[in-house]
PDB file of N, CA, C and O in Angstrom, chain B, residues numbered from 101:
ATOM      1  N   MET B 101      86.130  86.299 104.422  1.00  0.00           N
ATOM      2  CA  MET B 101      86.942  87.298 104.382  1.00  0.00           C
ATOM      3  C   MET B 101      87.103  87.097 102.786  1.00  0.00           C
ATOM      4  O   MET B 101      87.290  86.106 102.078  1.00  0.00           O
ATOM      5  N   SER B 102      86.873  89.148 102.414  1.00  0.00           N
ATOM      6  CA  SER B 102      87.289  89.508 101.398  1.00  0.00           C
ATOM      7  C   SER B 102      88.411  89.302 100.746  1.00  0.00           C
ATOM      8  O   SER B 102      89.491  89.375 101.332  1.00  0.00           O
ATOM      9  N   GLU B 103      88.293  88.936  99.084  1.00  0.00           N
ATOM     10  CA  GLU B 103      89.550  88.720  98.348  1.00  0.00           C
ATOM     11  C   GLU B 103      89.657  89.503  97.422  1.00  0.00           C
ATOM     12  O   GLU B 103      88.773  89.731  96.596  1.00  0.00           O
ATOM     13  N   THR B 104      90.978  90.106  97.463  1.00  0.00           N
ATOM     14  CA  THR B 104      90.978  90.870  96.457  1.00  0.00           C
ATOM     15  C   THR B 104      92.076  90.272  95.387  1.00  0.00           C
ATOM     16  O   THR B 104      93.208  89.861  95.644  1.00  0.00           O
ATOM     17  N   ILE B 105      91.375  90.348  94.036  1.00  0.00           N
ATOM     18  CA  ILE B 105      92.059  89.458  92.985  1.00  0.00           C
ATOM     19  C   ILE B 105      92.324  90.924  91.848  1.00  0.00           C
ATOM     20  O   ILE B 105      91.509  91.678  91.315  1.00  0.00           O
ATOM     21  N   LEU B 106      93.715  90.875  91.808  1.00  0.00           N
ATOM     22  CA  LEU B 106      94.251  92.364  90.087  1.00  0.00           C
ATOM     23  C   LEU B 106      94.129  91.260  88.985  1.00  0.00           C
ATOM     24  O   LEU B 106      95.140  90.558  88.986  1.00  0.00           O
ATOM     25  N   GLN B 107      93.447  90.983  88.287  1.00  0.00           N
ATOM     26  CA  GLN B 107      93.105  90.415  87.316  1.00  0.00           C
ATOM     27  C   GLN B 107      94.348  91.502  85.699  1.00  0.00           C
ATOM     28  O   GLN B 107      94.216  92.676  85.352  1.00  0.00           O
ATOM     29  N   ILE B 108      95.281  90.539  85.202  1.00  0.00           N
ATOM     30  CA  ILE B 108      95.724  91.048  83.800  1.00  0.00           C
ATOM     31  C   ILE B 108      95.284  90.713  82.967  1.00  0.00           C
ATOM     32  O   ILE B 108      94.890  89.589  82.657  1.00  0.00           O
ATOM     33  N   PHE B 109      95.276  91.710  82.420  1.00  0.00           N
ATOM     34  CA  PHE B 109      94.417  90.852  80.537  1.00  0.00           C
ATOM     35  C   PHE B 109      95.908  91.265  79.068  1.00  0.00           C
ATOM     36  O   PHE B 109      95.837  92.197  78.267  1.00  0.00           O
ATOM     37  N   HIS B 110      96.862  90.416  79.145  1.00  0.00           N
ATOM     38  CA  HIS B 110      97.820  90.622  78.191  1.00  0.00           C
ATOM     39  C   HIS B 110      97.852  89.843  76.879  1.00  0.00           C
ATOM     40  O   HIS B 110      97.311  88.760  76.659  1.00  0.00           O
ATOM     41  N   ALA B 111      98.650  90.657  75.967  1.00  0.00           N
ATOM     42  CA  ALA B 111      98.497  89.376  75.094  1.00  0.00           C
ATOM     43  C   ALA B 111     100.192  89.643  74.544  1.00  0.00           C
ATOM     44  O   ALA B 111     101.025  90.546  74.471  1.00  0.00           O
ATOM     45  N   PRO B 112     100.015  88.113  74.216  1.00  0.00           N
ATOM     46  CA  PRO B 112     102.099  87.698  73.646  1.00  0.00           C
ATOM     47  C   PRO B 112     102.440  88.266  72.237  1.00  0.00           C
ATOM     48  O   PRO B 112     101.899  88.102  71.144  1.00  0.00           O
ATOM     49  N   GLY B 113     104.015  89.321  72.813  1.00  0.00           N
ATOM     50  CA  GLY B 113     104.226  90.310  71.892  1.00  0.00           C
ATOM     51  C   GLY B 113     104.450  91.078  72.329  1.00  0.00           C
ATOM     52  O   GLY B 113     105.646  91.367  72.322  1.00  0.00           O
ATOM     53  N   CYS B 114     103.459  92.027  73.062  1.00  0.00           N
ATOM     54  CA  CYS B 114     102.921  92.947  73.532  1.00  0.00           C
ATOM     55  C   CYS B 114     104.510  93.502  74.298  1.00  0.00           C
ATOM     56  O   CYS B 114     105.030  92.843  75.198  1.00  0.00           O
ATOM     57  N   GLY B 115     105.036  94.612  73.835  1.00  0.00           N
ATOM     58  CA  GLY B 115     105.823  94.946  74.484  1.00  0.00           C
ATOM     59  C   GLY B 115     105.140  96.096  76.068  1.00  0.00           C
ATOM     60  O   GLY B 115     105.689  96.531  77.080  1.00  0.00           O
ATOM     61  N   HIS B 116     104.533  96.137  75.826  1.00  0.00           N
ATOM     62  CA  HIS B 116     104.115  97.443  77.242  1.00  0.00           C
ATOM     63  C   HIS B 116     103.534  95.868  78.101  1.00  0.00           C
ATOM     64  O   HIS B 116     104.107  95.878  79.191  1.00  0.00           O
ATOM     65  N   CYS B 117     102.835  94.861  78.017  1.00  0.00           N
ATOM     66  CA  CYS B 117     102.060  93.811  78.167  1.00  0.00           C
ATOM     67  C   CYS B 117     103.085  92.598  78.978  1.00  0.00           C
ATOM     68  O   CYS B 117     102.849  91.687  79.771  1.00  0.00           O
ATOM     69  N   GLU B 118     104.592  93.248  78.169  1.00  0.00           N
ATOM     70  CA  GLU B 118     106.206  91.532  78.900  1.00  0.00           C
ATOM     71  C   GLU B 118     106.250  92.697  79.789  1.00  0.00           C
ATOM     72  O   GLU B 118     105.313  92.622  80.585  1.00  0.00           O
ATOM     73  N   TYR B 119     107.009  93.806  79.982  1.00  0.00           N
ATOM     74  CA  TYR B 119     106.903  94.827  81.259  1.00  0.00           C
ATOM     75  C   TYR B 119     105.939  95.297  81.920  1.00  0.00           C
ATOM     76  O   TYR B 119     106.025  96.213  82.737  1.00  0.00           O
ATOM     77  N   GLN B 120     104.902  94.673  81.595  1.00  0.00           N
ATOM     78  CA  GLN B 120     103.799  95.135  83.198  1.00  0.00           C
ATOM     79  C   GLN B 120     103.799  93.811  84.008  1.00  0.00           C
ATOM     80  O   GLN B 120     103.629  93.770  85.227  1.00  0.00           O
ATOM     81  N   LEU B 121     104.058  92.463  83.011  1.00  0.00           N
ATOM     82  CA  LEU B 121     104.530  91.494  83.666  1.00  0.00           C
ATOM     83  C   LEU B 121     105.870  91.005  84.799  1.00  0.00           C
ATOM     84  O   LEU B 121     105.895  90.439  85.892  1.00  0.00           O
ATOM     85  N   ASP B 122     106.956  91.595  83.821  1.00  0.00           N
ATOM     86  CA  ASP B 122     107.824  91.384  83.966  1.00  0.00           C
ATOM     87  C   ASP B 122     108.045  92.476  85.801  1.00  0.00           C
ATOM     88  O   ASP B 122     108.785  92.033  86.679  1.00  0.00           O
ATOM     89  N   LEU B 123     107.371  93.625  85.959  1.00  0.00           N
ATOM     90  CA  LEU B 123     107.163  94.503  87.166  1.00  0.00           C
ATOM     91  C   LEU B 123     106.335  93.436  88.275  1.00  0.00           C
ATOM     92  O   LEU B 123     106.506  93.512  89.491  1.00  0.00           O
ATOM     93  N   LEU B 124     105.650  92.694  87.785  1.00  0.00           N
ATOM     94  CA  LEU B 124     105.106  92.022  88.762  1.00  0.00           C
ATOM     95  C   LEU B 124     105.154  90.702  89.118  1.00  0.00           C
ATOM     96  O   LEU B 124     104.288  90.068  89.722  1.00  0.00           O
ATOM     97  N   LYS B 125     106.438  90.240  88.626  1.00  0.00           N
ATOM     98  CA  LYS B 125     106.999  89.428  88.303  1.00  0.00           C
ATOM     99  C   LYS B 125     108.397  89.634  90.207  1.00  0.00           C
ATOM    100  O   LYS B 125     108.757  88.864  91.097  1.00  0.00           O
ATOM    101  N   ARG B 126     108.616  90.896  89.908  1.00  0.00           N
ATOM    102  CA  ARG B 126     109.306  91.630  91.349  1.00  0.00           C
ATOM    103  C   ARG B 126     108.842  91.947  91.914  1.00  0.00           C
ATOM    104  O   ARG B 126     109.500  92.477  92.809  1.00  0.00           O
ATOM    105  N   TRP B 127     107.720  91.998  92.042  1.00  0.00           N
ATOM    106  CA  TRP B 127     106.688  92.945  92.657  1.00  0.00           C
ATOM    107  C   TRP B 127     105.746  91.947  92.984  1.00  0.00           C
ATOM    108  O   TRP B 127     105.484  91.324  91.955  1.00  0.00           O
ATOM    109  N   LYS B 128     105.014  91.442  94.120  1.00  0.00           N
ATOM    110  CA  LYS B 128     103.769  91.071  94.225  1.00  0.00           C
ATOM    111  C   LYS B 128     103.067  92.670  95.610  1.00  0.00           C
ATOM    112  O   LYS B 128     103.589  93.216  96.582  1.00  0.00           O
ATOM    113  N   PRO B 129     101.332  92.866  94.700  1.00  0.00           N
ATOM    114  CA  PRO B 129     101.137  93.874  95.882  1.00  0.00           C
ATOM    115  C   PRO B 129     100.640  92.766  97.225  1.00  0.00           C
ATOM    116  O   PRO B 129      99.802  91.871  97.114  1.00  0.00           O
ATOM    117  N   PRO B 130     101.202  93.025  98.134  1.00  0.00           N
ATOM    118  CA  PRO B 130     100.798  92.379  99.164  1.00  0.00           C
ATOM    119  C   PRO B 130      98.930  91.804  99.384  1.00  0.00           C
ATOM    120  O   PRO B 130      97.935  92.386  98.950  1.00  0.00           O
ATOM    121  N   GLY B 131      98.975  90.744 100.045  1.00  0.00           N
ATOM    122  CA  GLY B 131      97.817  90.684 100.157  1.00  0.00           C
ATOM    123  C   GLY B 131      96.833  90.685  98.843  1.00  0.00           C
ATOM    124  O   GLY B 131      95.709  91.005  99.231  1.00  0.00           O
ATOM    125  N   VAL B 132      96.847  90.475  97.613  1.00  0.00           N
ATOM    126  CA  VAL B 132      96.364  90.596  96.500  1.00  0.00           C
ATOM    127  C   VAL B 132      96.971  89.082  95.335  1.00  0.00           C
ATOM    128  O   VAL B 132      98.073  88.955  94.800  1.00  0.00           O
ATOM    129  N   ARG B 133      95.880  88.236  95.280  1.00  0.00           N
ATOM    130  CA  ARG B 133      95.990  87.272  94.659  1.00  0.00           C
ATOM    131  C   ARG B 133      96.245  88.384  92.749  1.00  0.00           C
ATOM    132  O   ARG B 133      95.749  89.314  92.114  1.00  0.00           O
ATOM    133  N   ILE B 134      97.143  87.552  92.698  1.00  0.00           N
ATOM    134  CA  ILE B 134      97.169  88.172  90.324  1.00  0.00           C
ATOM    135  C   ILE B 134      96.905  86.815  89.872  1.00  0.00           C
ATOM    136  O   ILE B 134      97.436  85.707  89.952  1.00  0.00           O
ATOM    137  N   GLN B 135      95.766  87.405  89.313  1.00  0.00           N
ATOM    138  CA  GLN B 135      95.020  86.413  88.400  1.00  0.00           C
ATOM    139  C   GLN B 135      95.421  86.809  86.440  1.00  0.00           C
ATOM    140  O   GLN B 135      94.587  87.587  85.977  1.00  0.00           O
ATOM    141  N   LEU B 136      96.570  86.341  85.367  1.00  0.00           N
ATOM    142  CA  LEU B 136      97.205  86.491  84.146  1.00  0.00           C
ATOM    143  C   LEU B 136      95.879  85.709  83.519  1.00  0.00           C
ATOM    144  O   LEU B 136      95.480  84.599  83.873  1.00  0.00           O
ATOM    145  N   VAL B 137      95.203  86.699  82.337  1.00  0.00           N
ATOM    146  CA  VAL B 137      94.373  86.279  81.219  1.00  0.00           C
ATOM    147  C   VAL B 137      95.267  86.600  80.161  1.00  0.00           C
ATOM    148  O   VAL B 137      95.530  87.781  79.932  1.00  0.00           O
ATOM    149  N   ASN B 138      95.897  85.426  79.306  1.00  0.00           N
ATOM    150  CA  ASN B 138      96.230  85.499  78.245  1.00  0.00           C
ATOM    151  C   ASN B 138      94.996  85.864  77.008  1.00  0.00           C
ATOM    152  O   ASN B 138      94.227  84.984  76.623  1.00  0.00           O
ATOM    153  N   CYS B 139      94.948  87.278  76.473  1.00  0.00           N
ATOM    154  CA  CYS B 139      93.781  87.448  75.284  1.00  0.00           C
ATOM    155  C   CYS B 139      93.555  86.251  74.065  1.00  0.00           C
ATOM    156  O   CYS B 139      92.501  85.799  73.616  1.00  0.00           O
ATOM    157  N   ASP B 140      94.987  85.926  73.718  1.00  0.00           N
ATOM    158  CA  ASP B 140      95.087  85.616  72.226  1.00  0.00           C
ATOM    159  C   ASP B 140      93.988  83.941  72.516  1.00  0.00           C
ATOM    160  O   ASP B 140      92.954  83.558  71.969  1.00  0.00           O
ATOM    161  N   THR B 141      94.756  83.396  73.492  1.00  0.00           N
ATOM    162  CA  THR B 141      93.538  81.883  74.231  1.00  0.00           C
ATOM    163  C   THR B 141      92.636  82.123  75.250  1.00  0.00           C
ATOM    164  O   THR B 141      92.558  81.492  76.304  1.00  0.00           O
ATOM    165  N   SER B 142      91.664  83.465  74.746  1.00  0.00           N
ATOM    166  CA  SER B 142      90.605  83.925  75.752  1.00  0.00           C
ATOM    167  C   SER B 142      89.983  84.855  75.491  1.00  0.00           C
ATOM    168  O   SER B 142      89.870  85.748  76.331  1.00  0.00           O
ATOM    169  N   PRO B 143      89.344  84.961  74.178  1.00  0.00           N
ATOM    170  CA  PRO B 143      88.439  86.216  73.684  1.00  0.00           C
ATOM    171  C   PRO B 143      87.292  86.064  74.130  1.00  0.00           C
ATOM    172  O   PRO B 143      86.695  87.138  74.205  1.00  0.00           O
ATOM    173  N   ALA B 144      86.562  84.962  74.552  1.00  0.00           N
ATOM    174  CA  ALA B 144      85.464  85.295  74.970  1.00  0.00           C
ATOM    175  C   ALA B 144      85.434  85.891  76.239  1.00  0.00           C
ATOM    176  O   ALA B 144      84.629  86.823  76.245  1.00  0.00           O
ATOM    177  N   PHE B 145      86.067  85.700  77.455  1.00  0.00           N
ATOM    178  CA  PHE B 145      86.350  85.748  78.074  1.00  0.00           C
ATOM    179  C   PHE B 145      86.364  87.855  78.058  1.00  0.00           C
ATOM    180  O   PHE B 145      85.631  88.729  78.521  1.00  0.00           O
ATOM    181  N   ASP B 146      87.494  87.825  77.339  1.00  0.00           N
ATOM    182  CA  ASP B 146      88.453  89.163  77.463  1.00  0.00           C
ATOM    183  C   ASP B 146      86.677  90.029  76.934  1.00  0.00           C
ATOM    184  O   ASP B 146      86.261  91.113  77.343  1.00  0.00           O
ATOM    185  N   LYS B 147      86.103  89.238  76.114  1.00  0.00           N
ATOM    186  CA  LYS B 147      84.668  89.719  75.329  1.00  0.00           C
ATOM    187  C   LYS B 147      83.812  89.874  76.342  1.00  0.00           C
ATOM    188  O   LYS B 147      83.351  91.013  76.272  1.00  0.00           O
ATOM    189  N   ALA B 148      83.443  89.377  77.107  1.00  0.00           N
ATOM    190  CA  ALA B 148      83.376  89.700  78.664  1.00  0.00           C
ATOM    191  C   ALA B 148      83.314  90.362  79.364  1.00  0.00           C
ATOM    192  O   ALA B 148      82.352  91.043  79.718  1.00  0.00           O
ATOM    193  N   ALA B 149      84.736  90.298  79.877  1.00  0.00           N
ATOM    194  CA  ALA B 149      85.573  91.474  80.660  1.00  0.00           C
ATOM    195  C   ALA B 149      84.985  93.038  79.925  1.00  0.00           C
ATOM    196  O   ALA B 149      84.472  94.040  80.422  1.00  0.00           O
ATOM    197  N   GLY B 150      85.405  92.597  78.323  1.00  0.00           N
ATOM    198  CA  GLY B 150      85.038  94.515  77.842  1.00  0.00           C
ATOM    199  C   GLY B 150      86.092  94.572  77.812  1.00  0.00           C
ATOM    200  O   GLY B 150      86.346  95.604  78.431  1.00  0.00           O
ATOM    201  N   ILE B 151      87.300  93.995  77.382  1.00  0.00           N
ATOM    202  CA  ILE B 151      88.732  94.168  76.939  1.00  0.00           C
ATOM    203  C   ILE B 151      88.758  95.278  75.894  1.00  0.00           C
ATOM    204  O   ILE B 151      87.711  95.016  75.303  1.00  0.00           O
ATOM    205  N   GLU B 152      89.285  96.388  75.252  1.00  0.00           N
ATOM    206  CA  GLU B 152      89.639  96.980  74.674  1.00  0.00           C
ATOM    207  C   GLU B 152      91.142  96.771  74.411  1.00  0.00           C
ATOM    208  O   GLU B 152      91.526  95.787  73.779  1.00  0.00           O
ATOM    209  N   ALA B 153      91.441  97.095  74.581  1.00  0.00           N
ATOM    210  CA  ALA B 153      93.308  97.223  74.626  1.00  0.00           C
ATOM    211  C   ALA B 153      94.310  96.592  75.924  1.00  0.00           C
ATOM    212  O   ALA B 153      94.055  96.598  77.128  1.00  0.00           O
ATOM    213  N   THR B 154      95.271  96.168  75.365  1.00  0.00           N
ATOM    214  CA  THR B 154      96.192  95.527  76.004  1.00  0.00           C
ATOM    215  C   THR B 154      97.420  96.152  76.769  1.00  0.00           C
ATOM    216  O   THR B 154      97.784  97.121  76.103  1.00  0.00           O
ATOM    217  N   PRO B 155      98.238  96.002  77.924  1.00  0.00           N
ATOM    218  CA  PRO B 155      97.209  94.736  79.069  1.00  0.00           C
ATOM    219  C   PRO B 155      96.406  96.125  79.417  1.00  0.00           C
ATOM    220  O   PRO B 155      96.578  97.233  78.908  1.00  0.00           O
ATOM    221  N   THR B 156      95.561  95.768  80.347  1.00  0.00           N
ATOM    222  CA  THR B 156      94.147  96.414  81.044  1.00  0.00           C
ATOM    223  C   THR B 156      94.915  95.487  82.718  1.00  0.00           C
ATOM    224  O   THR B 156      95.441  94.403  82.971  1.00  0.00           O
ATOM    225  N   LEU B 157      94.511  96.815  83.506  1.00  0.00           N
ATOM    226  CA  LEU B 157      94.104  95.673  85.016  1.00  0.00           C
ATOM    227  C   LEU B 157      92.939  96.258  85.170  1.00  0.00           C
ATOM    228  O   LEU B 157      92.694  97.426  84.868  1.00  0.00           O
ATOM    229  N   ILE B 158      91.943  95.221  85.791  1.00  0.00           N
ATOM    230  CA  ILE B 158      91.371  94.987  86.675  1.00  0.00           C
ATOM    231  C   ILE B 158      91.435  94.240  88.141  1.00  0.00           C
ATOM    232  O   ILE B 158      91.695  93.082  88.467  1.00  0.00           O
ATOM    233  N   VAL B 159      91.037  95.570  88.968  1.00  0.00           N
ATOM    234  CA  VAL B 159      91.107  94.828  90.173  1.00  0.00           C
ATOM    235  C   VAL B 159      89.781  93.928  90.956  1.00  0.00           C
ATOM    236  O   VAL B 159      88.802  94.651  90.768  1.00  0.00           O
ATOM    237  N   LEU B 160      89.456  93.053  91.510  1.00  0.00           N
ATOM    238  CA  LEU B 160      87.928  92.382  91.753  1.00  0.00           C
ATOM    239  C   LEU B 160      88.158  92.318  93.245  1.00  0.00           C
ATOM    240  O   LEU B 160      89.277  92.089  93.703  1.00  0.00           O
ATOM    241  N   ARG B 161      86.961  92.547  94.096  1.00  0.00           N
ATOM    242  CA  ARG B 161      87.103  92.573  95.250  1.00  0.00           C
ATOM    243  C   ARG B 161      85.748  91.524  95.529  1.00  0.00           C
ATOM    244  O   ARG B 161      84.659  91.864  95.069  1.00  0.00           O
ATOM    245  N   ASP B 162      85.857  90.443  96.182  1.00  0.00           N
ATOM    246  CA  ASP B 162      85.032  88.670  96.147  1.00  0.00           C
ATOM    247  C   ASP B 162      84.248  89.386  94.806  1.00  0.00           C
ATOM    248  O   ASP B 162      83.481  90.340  94.682  1.00  0.00           O
ATOM    249  N   GLY B 163      84.752  88.579  94.044  1.00  0.00           N
ATOM    250  CA  GLY B 163      84.214  88.614  92.244  1.00  0.00           C
ATOM    251  C   GLY B 163      83.578  90.085  91.756  1.00  0.00           C
ATOM    252  O   GLY B 163      83.947  90.185  90.586  1.00  0.00           O
ATOM    253  N   LYS B 164      83.025  90.928  92.001  1.00  0.00           N
ATOM    254  CA  LYS B 164      83.042  92.335  91.663  1.00  0.00           C
ATOM    255  C   LYS B 164      83.737  93.009  91.238  1.00  0.00           C
ATOM    256  O   LYS B 164      84.748  93.022  91.940  1.00  0.00           O
ATOM    257  N   GLU B 165      83.815  93.652  90.416  1.00  0.00           N
ATOM    258  CA  GLU B 165      85.253  94.965  89.514  1.00  0.00           C
ATOM    259  C   GLU B 165      84.720  96.323  90.372  1.00  0.00           C
ATOM    260  O   GLU B 165      83.736  97.062  90.403  1.00  0.00           O
ATOM    261  N   ILE B 166      86.009  96.160  91.042  1.00  0.00           N
ATOM    262  CA  ILE B 166      86.359  97.660  91.293  1.00  0.00           C
ATOM    263  C   ILE B 166      86.869  98.546  90.922  1.00  0.00           C
ATOM    264  O   ILE B 166      86.299  99.593  91.229  1.00  0.00           O
ATOM    265  N   LYS B 167      87.669  98.636  90.409  1.00  0.00           N
ATOM    266  CA  LYS B 167      88.479  99.481  89.341  1.00  0.00           C
ATOM    267  C   LYS B 167      89.290  98.723  88.562  1.00  0.00           C
ATOM    268  O   LYS B 167      89.644  97.556  88.729  1.00  0.00           O
ATOM    269  N   ARG B 168      89.622  99.697  87.460  1.00  0.00           N
ATOM    270  CA  ARG B 168      90.030  99.371  86.219  1.00  0.00           C
ATOM    271  C   ARG B 168      91.000 100.289  85.415  1.00  0.00           C
ATOM    272  O   ARG B 168      90.484 101.349  85.060  1.00  0.00           O
ATOM    273  N   HIS B 169      92.544 100.062  84.987  1.00  0.00           N
ATOM    274  CA  HIS B 169      93.310 100.463  84.447  1.00  0.00           C
ATOM    275  C   HIS B 169      93.894 100.114  83.138  1.00  0.00           C
ATOM    276  O   HIS B 169      94.651  99.146  83.069  1.00  0.00           O
ATOM    277  N   VAL B 170      93.607 100.824  82.080  1.00  0.00           N
ATOM    278  CA  VAL B 170      93.634 100.547  80.673  1.00  0.00           C
ATOM    279  C   VAL B 170      95.144 101.126  80.752  1.00  0.00           C
ATOM    280  O   VAL B 170      95.453 102.154  81.354  1.00  0.00           O
ATOM    281  N   GLY B 171      96.374  99.957  79.762  1.00  0.00           N
ATOM    282  CA  GLY B 171      97.850 100.805  79.442  1.00  0.00           C
ATOM    283  C   GLY B 171      98.155  99.962  80.730  1.00  0.00           C
ATOM    284  O   GLY B 171      97.580  99.303  81.596  1.00  0.00           O
ATOM    285  N   ILE B 172      99.638 100.454  80.268  1.00  0.00           N
ATOM    286  CA  ILE B 172     100.687  99.893  81.004  1.00  0.00           C
ATOM    287  C   ILE B 172     100.536 100.997  82.695  1.00  0.00           C
ATOM    288  O   ILE B 172     100.128 102.156  82.775  1.00  0.00           O
ATOM    289  N   ALA B 173     101.020 100.106  83.797  1.00  0.00           N
ATOM    290  CA  ALA B 173     100.744 101.163  84.971  1.00  0.00           C
ATOM    291  C   ALA B 173     102.152 100.386  85.725  1.00  0.00           C
ATOM    292  O   ALA B 173     102.655  99.268  85.832  1.00  0.00           O
ATOM    293  N   SER B 174     102.369 101.706  86.119  1.00  0.00           N
ATOM    294  CA  SER B 174     104.395 101.390  87.435  1.00  0.00           C
ATOM    295  C   SER B 174     103.154 101.100  88.329  1.00  0.00           C
ATOM    296  O   SER B 174     101.924 101.072  88.316  1.00  0.00           O
ATOM    297  N   GLU B 175     104.633 100.833  89.387  1.00  0.00           N
ATOM    298  CA  GLU B 175     104.337 100.593  90.870  1.00  0.00           C
ATOM    299  C   GLU B 175     103.292 101.291  91.449  1.00  0.00           C
ATOM    300  O   GLU B 175     102.135 100.909  91.621  1.00  0.00           O
ATOM    301  N   PRO B 176     103.929 102.608  91.803  1.00  0.00           N
ATOM    302  CA  PRO B 176     103.082 103.742  92.475  1.00  0.00           C
ATOM    303  C   PRO B 176     101.706 103.363  91.976  1.00  0.00           C
ATOM    304  O   PRO B 176     100.694 103.164  92.649  1.00  0.00           O
ATOM    305  N   GLU B 177     101.939 103.273  90.066  1.00  0.00           N
ATOM    306  CA  GLU B 177     100.249 103.261  89.843  1.00  0.00           C
ATOM    307  C   GLU B 177      99.525 102.360  89.695  1.00  0.00           C
ATOM    308  O   GLU B 177      98.484 102.588  89.078  1.00  0.00           O
ATOM    309  N   ILE B 178      99.700 101.433  90.034  1.00  0.00           N
ATOM    310  CA  ILE B 178      99.337  99.933  91.052  1.00  0.00           C
ATOM    311  C   ILE B 178      98.986 100.547  92.179  1.00  0.00           C
ATOM    312  O   ILE B 178      97.934 101.170  92.036  1.00  0.00           O
ATOM    313  N   MET B 179      99.482 100.623  93.317  1.00  0.00           N
ATOM    314  CA  MET B 179      99.598 101.023  94.188  1.00  0.00           C
ATOM    315  C   MET B 179      98.055 101.885  94.602  1.00  0.00           C
ATOM    316  O   MET B 179      97.014 101.640  95.211  1.00  0.00           O
ATOM    317  N   ALA B 180      98.611 102.903  93.921  1.00  0.00           N
ATOM    318  CA  ALA B 180      97.550 103.602  94.075  1.00  0.00           C
ATOM    319  C   ALA B 180      95.937 103.114  93.658  1.00  0.00           C
ATOM    320  O   ALA B 180      94.901 103.514  94.190  1.00  0.00           O
ATOM    321  N   LEU B 181      96.061 102.232  92.659  1.00  0.00           N
ATOM    322  CA  LEU B 181      95.040 101.777  92.197  1.00  0.00           C
ATOM    323  C   LEU B 181      93.967 100.627  93.281  1.00  0.00           C
ATOM    324  O   LEU B 181      92.745 100.485  93.315  1.00  0.00           O
ATOM    325  N   LEU B 182      95.219  99.879  94.161  1.00  0.00           N
ATOM    326  CA  LEU B 182      94.315  99.441  94.833  1.00  0.00           C
ATOM    327  C   LEU B 182      94.258 100.069  96.452  1.00  0.00           C
ATOM    328  O   LEU B 182      93.646  99.572  97.397  1.00  0.00           O
ATOM    329  N   ALA B 183      95.084 101.301  96.453  1.00  0.00           N
ATOM    330  CA  ALA B 183      94.635 102.063  98.079  1.00  0.00           C
ATOM    331  C   ALA B 183      92.861 102.443  97.657  1.00  0.00           C
ATOM    332  O   ALA B 183      92.082 102.890  98.499  1.00  0.00           O
ATOM    333  N   GLN B 184      92.557 102.221  96.532  1.00  0.00           N
ATOM    334  CA  GLN B 184      91.522 102.968  96.110  1.00  0.00           C
ATOM    335  C   GLN B 184      90.780 102.074  96.472  1.00  0.00           C
ATOM    336  O   GLN B 184      89.789 102.754  96.737  1.00  0.00           O
ATOM    337  N   ILE B 185      90.426 100.809  96.742  1.00  0.00           N
ATOM    338  CA  ILE B 185      89.234  99.747  97.333  1.00  0.00           C
ATOM    339  C   ILE B 185      88.972  99.599  98.331  1.00  0.00           C
ATOM    340  O   ILE B 185      88.087  98.795  98.624  1.00  0.00           O
TER     341      ILE B 185
END
């Protein structure tokens, strides 16, 4: 069975990141595992993932990147992002 993961690259003190995290605490996309990545504590991982700004959302299916969204995303935008996979 394939697994869908929504990675959220964020940084403490980033207002847009805090908003994004708060949204995802209130609303969890069904059938999607959420993985938070703190950019301050994992710079090597950020570099390997090509993160240039926060927040960045990456949708993975079976470990492979399918879609990427840079910047804050609303619930409808996240739903549209996930619907494309």
